[in-house]
C-alpha positions in Angstrom: 7.7 85.2 87.0 6.9 86.9 83.7 9.8 89.3 84.2 12.1 86.2 84.5 10.7 84.7 81.3 11.3 88.1 79.5 14.8 88.1 80.9 15.4 84.6 79.5 14.0 85.5 76.2 16.3 88.5 75.8 19.3 86.5 77.1 18.6 83.7 74.5 18.1 86.3 71.8 21.3 88.1 72.7 23.4 84.9 72.8 22.0 83.4 69.6 23.8 84.4 66.5 21.7 86.5 64.1 23.9 85.9 61.1 25.8 82.8 59.9 29.2 82.1 61.4 32.0 84.0 59.9 33.8 82.0 57.2 37.6 82.0 57.1 39.3 84.7 55.0 40.7 83.2 51.8 44.3 83.6 53.0 43.7 82.0 56.4 45.1 78.6 55.3 48.3 80.3 54.1 48.6 82.2 57.4 48.1 79.0 59.4 50.7 77.1 57.3 53.3 79.9 57.8 52.5 80.1 61.5 53.0 76.4 62.0 56.1 76.2 59.7 54.5 73.7 57.4 56.2 73.9 54.0 54.0 71.1 52.6 50.8 72.8 53.6 52.0 76.1 52.3 53.0 74.6 49.0 49.4 73.4 48.4 48.7 77.1 47.5 51.5 77.5 45.0 51.1 77.5 41.3 53.4 75.6 39.0 56.1 78.2 39.8 56.6 80.8 42.5 59.0 83.7 43.0 60.8 83.3 46.4 62.9 85.8 48.3 64.5 84.3 51.4 66.5 87.1 53.0 67.9 88.4 49.7 68.3 85.1 47.9 65.8 85.4 45.2 64.6 83.2 42.4 61.8 81.6 40.5 61.2 78.0 41.7 58.9 75.1 40.8 56.4 74.2 43.4 58.5 71.2 44.6 61.7 73.3 44.7 60.0 76.0 46.7 58.7 73.5 49.2 62.2 72.2 49.8 63.6 75.8 50.2 60.9 76.7 52.7 61.3 73.4 54.5 64.9 74.3 55.0 64.0 77.8 56.1 61.4 76.6 58.6 63.9 74.0 60.0 66.5 76.7 60.6 64.0 79.3 61.7 61.1 77.5 63.5 58.1 79.8 64.0 57.3 81.3 67.3 54.6 83.5 65.8 53.2 85.0 62.6 50.7 87.7 62.0 49.5 89.7 59.1 50.0 93.4 59.7 48.8 94.9 56.4 46.7 93.8 53.5 46.0 95.3 50.2 42.9 93.9 48.4 42.1 96.7 46.0 41.9 94.4 43.1 39.6 91.4 43.7 41.9 88.9 41.9 45.3 90.2 43.2 46.1 90.7 46.8 49.2 91.6 48.8 49.9 91.0 52.5 52.7 92.0 54.8 53.3 90.0 57.9 55.7 89.6 60.8 57.3 86.2 61.3 59.2 85.6 64.6 61.5 82.7 65.0 63.9 82.0 67.9 66.8 83.4 65.9 65.3 86.4 64.1 62.3 88.5 63.1 61.3 88.6 59.4 59.0 90.8 57.4 56.9 88.5 55.1 55.5 89.7 51.8 52.8 87.4 50.3 51.3 88.1 46.8 48.2 86.1 45.9 46.2 85.6 42.7 42.7 84.5 43.1 40.7 83.3 40.2 37.3 81.4 40.4 37.8 81.0 44.2 41.1 79.3 43.7 43.9 80.8 45.8 47.4 80.8 44.4 50.5 82.3 46.1 52.7 83.6 43.2 55.3 85.4 45.3 56.6 85.0 48.8 59.4 86.7 50.6 61.0 86.5 54.1 63.4 89.4 54.8 65.1 89.9 58.1 63.6 92.9 59.9 
């Protein structure tokens, strides 16, 4: 019987987490917004203005204008999947990410540039370019 108790002890120890649960990466809400095609959720992470590139059509937009442009993009290109394939976080306050966005119509490379100050996440540049 003592061998069984020892087995249960090790099983409990092995299953129990030794460290706190992993917190979401700071960009996770942005990834989820793109993956779900939610322009309104994505716009929550824009500053007052953002540089957008939608398949070669580039410009600087206000937060509200950018949300409308992305709403139109997501409507025409509903997401099937999105995943980040590269991240550059050399500078703690500036990060760049490259992702692959798949819609029913096309595949896009996505470039996301983020500024993070005092734990505030701000997307300052976003591009969707056909792959």
